[in-house]
N, C-alpha and C positions, 0 to 999 in steps of 0.2 A: 622529375619528382612526381608530377601528376601521372605521368606514364607508368611509373614504377608502382604508384599506389593502386591504379587501375588494374594493373596485371595481377598484383597481390589479390584485389578483390575478385577478379575473374577466377584466378586459381582457386581461392576459397570457395566461391559459389560452385565453381565447376566440380570441386572435389566433393562437395556436399550433395550435389546433383547425382554424381556417380555412385556415391555411398547409398544414397536414398534409392536409386534405381536397382542397385544390386540387392539391397535389403527386400524390395518388393518382389524381385524375380526369385530370390531364395525362398520367401514365404510362399509364394504362388507355386514354386517347384516342390516345395515341401507338401503342401496341401494337395497337389495333384499326384504325388507319389504315394501319400497316405490313402487317397480316394482310390487310385489304381490297386494298391495292395488289398484294400478291403473288398474291392469288387472281384478280385481274381483269386483270392485265396480263402479258404475256410478259416473262421476265426478260431484262434487258439487261446484267447485270454479274455477274461471278463472285461477288461478295458477295450476291446475292439468291438463291443456290442454297444453301439451307440444309442440304442433305445429308440424312444420316439421324440419328435419334436413338433412343437406347435409353431405353425408359419402364418404370421399375419400378412396376407397377400397384399394389403394396400401399403404396406410397410416392408422394409428389407430386413426387419428384425427378426431374430430366430432365437427361440427359448429352448435350450437343450436341458431336459430335466431328468435326465438319465442318471440314477444314484450309482451306476457302475463307473462313472467318471471320478472316481476318489482314489486318492493316492495308495491307499491300502489295499485296493483291488487291481492296481496296475503293476503288480509285482511281476518280476520275470517268471518264466516257466519253472526254474529251480536253480539249484546250485551244482547239479551236474554230478552229484554223488551216485554210485552204484547202489541199487536197491537188492542185489543179489544176497540171498540168504536172509533176508529180513523175515521175521516170523510175526505174522499178523493175525489176530483174533477179531472177528466180528461179533459182538455179544448183544443178544436182545432177550431179556429176561422176563418182559412183562406179558407176553402173550399177545400184544398188539404190534401195530407198525410193520406188519409183514411186507408192505409195498415199499418201505423204504430200503430194505436189505438188497434187492436186486440191482438197484442203481450203485451202491457202494461195491457190490461184488462185481459188476460190470466194470467199473472204473478200475478196480485192484486188477482184474484180468487184462484190462487195456494196457496198463503199465507193467505188466509181466510179473506181477507179484502173487505168490501162492498165499493162501489164507485158509483159516478155518472158521466155520460158522457155529456158534454155540447159542442155542435157545431152549426154552423149557417146553414151548408148545406153539403150535402154529395154527392158522384157521383157513378154511376154504382152499385146502390143497395149494398152499402157497409155495411147496417145495416144487410142485409141476410148474408153476409159473417161472420160479427161479432157474429152472433148467432149460427154459425157452429163451432165457437172456444169457446165461453163462453156462460154461461146460463144468458144471459142479458134480464131483464124481460120487459123492456119498451123501447119506442123510445127514441133516444138522446134528451136531453132537449136543447131547443134553447138558444142563447145567445144574441139574438137581442131584447129580451123582458124584459131585466134587471134582470131575475131570478138569474142568476149566480152573477152579480155585488151586488145585494141586499144580497144574502147569504154570500158572502165574506165579506162585510162591517158590517154585523150583527154578525159575528163570527161563523156561522153555518157551515163552512168549515175549517178545520185544515190546509190541504195542497192541493195545486193545482199541477198537473203534466201537464205542458204546452208543448203541442206536437210541437209547432212552435214557440220558444221563442226568437230566436235571432233577431237582428234589421231588417234583410232581410224580415222577415214575420211580426214582432210585432212592430209598431211604438210605441215611447214613450206615445203617448197619448193612452187613452182607457184602455184596460185590464192590461197593464203593470203598469200604474199609480194606478189602484185599488189595485193590488197585493203589489205594493211598499208602499203604504200610510196606509196599514192595519196591524199595528204593531204586532198583535198576528198570522198573517199568514205566513206560509212558502211556499217555492216555489222549485219545481224540474223542472229545465230549460232544455229542450231537444233541442240539436242542431244537425242538420241533416248533418252538414260539418263543420269540425274545421276550414276551411278556412274562415267561416262566423263570426269568433270571431273578433268583430270591438271595436274600442275604444268607439264609441257611446254605445255600450253595457256596457262596463266598466263603463262609467260614470253613466249610468242610475242604474246598479245594485248594486253599491259599498255600498250604505246605507244598503242593505239586508245582503251583506256580513258581514258587520260590526256587524250586530244584530245576525249573525248565522242562519239566515232564508233562506239560499240560497245553494242548491246543484246543480250539473250539470250533465246531462246524454248525451251520444252519442250513435251512432248505431254500433260501431265497436271499438275493443280494440285499433287499431292504431289511430283512431280518439280521443279516450279518452287520450291517450299519448300525441298527438300533443295539444289537449285541455288543459291538465294539465300544458303543457310548456307554453302555451298562457297565462293562468291566473297567473301563477307565474311571467311572464314577466310584466303583468299588475302590480302586487305587487311592482316590482322594480321600474317601471315608475311612480306609484303614491306615492312611498314611504308609502305603505299601507300593513301592515301585515295581515289584514283581509282576503286577498286573499290566504294566505297559509291554511287557514282552510277550504276553499271551496272544498269539495269532488267532483271528477269526475267519474262516474260509467259508465257502458256499458250494454245496454239492447239490444240484437240482435233482429232485427224486423222479427221474424219468429213465426211460430204457426203450430201445427199439423192440417191437414185436413183429414177428412175421406171421401174420394172419392166416397164411395158407397152411401153417403147422397146426393151426387150431382145429378140434373137432367141430363139426356142424352141430347145431343145437335146434330144439324146436322153435326158437325164435329167430335165429339168424343162420344163414348158410355162409360159412366162412368164405368159400371160393367167390361169392358174389361181391366181396369186398376188395377184390384185386383185380384190375384197379377200381377205386371206388369214385364214381362220379356223382357229385352231390348237385341237387338241384339249387339255383340262386333263389328259389322261392321255397324256403324250408317247410317241411311237412312233419318230421319227426324231431321233436325237441326233448332234451332231457334236463332235469335238475337234479344234480347228484349231491347227495350228503345226508346225514341222519335226519329224519323227518320229525323235527322239533323246532320250536320258535327261535331259539338261539343260534342256529346253524344257518338256516335259510329262511326268506320271508315268504314261506308258503301261503300263509292266509292271505296277505296282501296281494300276492300274485294272482291266487285263484279269484279274488274279488275283482281286480283289474281285468282279467281274462273274461269273466262273466258279463262285466259291463261293456266291453269291447264287442263280444258276440252278440249281445242285445242291441248294440248300435248298429252293426251291419255283419250279419252271419255269413254273407257270401264271401267275405274277405278269408274267412276261416274254412270255406268249404262245406258248410252246413245250411240247413234250412230247418225252420221250426215245424214240427207236426206234433199235434195233441200236447203241446207244452213241453215238448222235448226237442233238443236240437239233434238232428240225425246228419249222417253225410249226404251231401246233395250229388246224385250222379250226374247231374248235367254241369256241375262245376269245373271251370277251366283249370283249377289247381286241385291237388291232392287234399282231402281233408286233413286239417292239423290234429296232430296226437301229442300230447304232452305226457312224458314218462317221469314220475317222481321215484328216483332210484336210491334207495336206502332204507334203513330200518325203521318202521314207524313207531315212535315212542308210545308207550302204553296210555299215557295220561293226555295224549295230544289228539284233539278232534280237528281234522282238517276242514270240516264243514264245507264240502264240496256240493254246491247246488245240485239239484237233481237234474236241471235243465241241461247242464253241460257235463253230466257225470261221464258220458261216452267219450268225452274229449281227454280225459285224465285217467291214468293208470298208474297204480303204485307197483313197483318191481323191487322185491327184497329176497335176500338170502342167496344171491349169486354166488358160485364159486368164482375165484380170480379169473381163470381163463374165460368163462362165460360173461363175466362182469365186463372185461374189456372188449370182447367180441360184440356184446350187445351195444355198447356205447359207440364203437366204431361204426355201427349202423345208423348213427343219427346224422341228421343234416346240420344240427346246431346245438351247443351246450349253453345253458343258461346260467350265470352264476347265482343270482337272486341272493346275494349275501346277507345274512341275517344281522350283522352288526359290522362297524367300522374296523373291528379287529383285524379283518382279512384284508384290510387296506393299509394296516399300520404295523406290520410286522409279523402277523400269523399267516402262514401259507395255507391257502384253500386248495383241498385236495383236487378240486375240478381244474385248476390250472395244469398241473401235470398230466391230469387225465386227458385233457385235450390234446397234449403233445403226444402221448403214448397212442391214443386211439386215433390221431391225425383227424380229429373233429374240430371244425373251427368254434370258437367261442365268442359270445356276444360281450363286448367290452366297451367301457368309455374311457374318457381321458384319465379319471382318477385310477382306473384300474391299470392303465399303461404306466402310470407314475409308479405305481407299487410293484408291478411285474415288468420291469423295464426290458426283459429279455423277450418279451412277447413281440412277435413281428408276423407279417404276412408270410404264409398263407394261413397262420393259425387264428386270426382274428376277424371278427365282423364288428365294425365300429358303429356305436351309437352316440348321440350327444348326452352329456351328463345332464340330468334333469328330466330325461324323457323316460317314461316308464318302459321297462323292458318288454311289456306287452304290445305297447304301441309300436316299438321299434320292429319287433318281429311282424306286426300287421303290415308295416310299411314294406318290409322285405318281402312279404307274401304278394304284394301288389307290384313288385318290380321296382320299388322306390328306395333309393339309398338313404337310410335315417340320417347320416351325418351330413351330407350335403343338402338334404331337403331343409335343415335347421338353420340355414344361412340367414333367413329372414330375421332372426332373433338378435342378429349383431353384425359386425364388420364380416366381410367374407373370411373365412378361416378354413385351413384344411390341415388335416393331422398328417404327418408323414413318418410312420413307423419304418424301421429298417425292414428290408425284404430279402428273403432267401428264393433261390430259383424253384424251390418245390419243397414238399414236406421231407422227402429223405435227405436232402442237403441240410434243411434247417435242423433236423434231429440229429444228424452227423456232426453238425458244428457243435451243438450243445453237449454231445457226448465226448467231443474233443476237449471241450473246456472242462468237463467233469474229470477226464483223465488227466490233464495238466494240473488241475487243482489237486488231485489225489497224489501225483508225482511230487508236487511241491510240499505236501503234508508229510509225506513219507521221507523226503530228502532232509527235512528238519530233524525227524526222529533219528536217521542215520548220522546226522551231524552231532547231535547231542550225544548219541551213544559213543561216536569217535572221541568226543571230548573227554567223556568220562574214562575211556582207555587210556587216553595219553595222560590225564591226572593221576591214574593208577600207575602208569610207568614211571612218571616223575617221583612218585612217593617211594 
């Protein structure tokens, strides 16, 4: 009896030990497999971008704050439906957002779908930029001559990707009404800012949602997350279950540029950028964006720079002569220069102190090719966000500019939380709470701003994902855009096929 009971106990314990060991090995194997896959293959899905982690070195704990790890963003690449013969229009009637069209066109080209672009006007030779990104054969078609309206009404276009879809840019009259009132037409509605999700949009697009004809796109994963929450709120407030079925996707507004194809300018010789070797002690910095208080903290940044130069001008490669800071020829580092790239608002006074006037230059009215070429010649881009909106669902243009021009951008942990697709080599890290000017001053002295801040708390290190180089990084993101576009269009085809089957049954 005792022997029998002992045998049973041993058998039970042994079984538990075997099951436990097998489970541990299975989990370890799975983790290693995922790790190997991630290291050896280009990422094809937003879910594979793990973003950044904060690791407490004195503790084994790890906080993964990537907003990409959401079920809605881990959807498979698509349903395998053929996109052959799908008729796609890209519509932009506002005269703005020129830089968003090339990424959409590139994603369409990458999935092998033909398309036509309709827009009323463009700026700064945008069509030349488009042709550097895709093989687009003709000028964009106009939207003021009724061509687009007639083609939608007659059923010659299956789906429109509306580049400026929200109420801020697209009043209910006009193209919105055409799209809404053509029963066989589907819409991919692009929002530039999740804060622009308005009740007027809800009331206007609800019929298309009920018909299964509406999808939404934003320009960053965080904006998509906020957008998804917003349309679910619409469903609650309207008692309308149709909003549950409206998908929200992310297309990053980036594209690869071959700078060898760009013409030299007075400011930059294009051939000097290939390959581009940047100093670890940056001397050419740019703040990009409309020069007005709401967009960038220009005034505060200039004041901080003035104080820093007064404290130690040698860090910046300058010396004081006759009350003016001038480049110091004996300096071991290149003199620092800050470029404010954007249009100066007529009513905004930058109040640049005369002492440091030679360190700051305003650059405006660049055409697209020259704009990207000039920023590609920088050592570092400085966000200098003018509000928290750019960290809470509104994409800042400087983020995609960094990726397009392959110029590192100075970021802190808050920025990485908001733009979780950022990774090395696109970033230069600084601690949150440290002024951007102070971080740049440290970089110019060969000091890492992030690691030098460890005295303020327990040792911490930030571990963003890393690509082997710029080309691989951009290629990975372009692959993600292409997969997203395919997923969007496969839904269009699936819905069209459903309608055809319903028609046959009738």
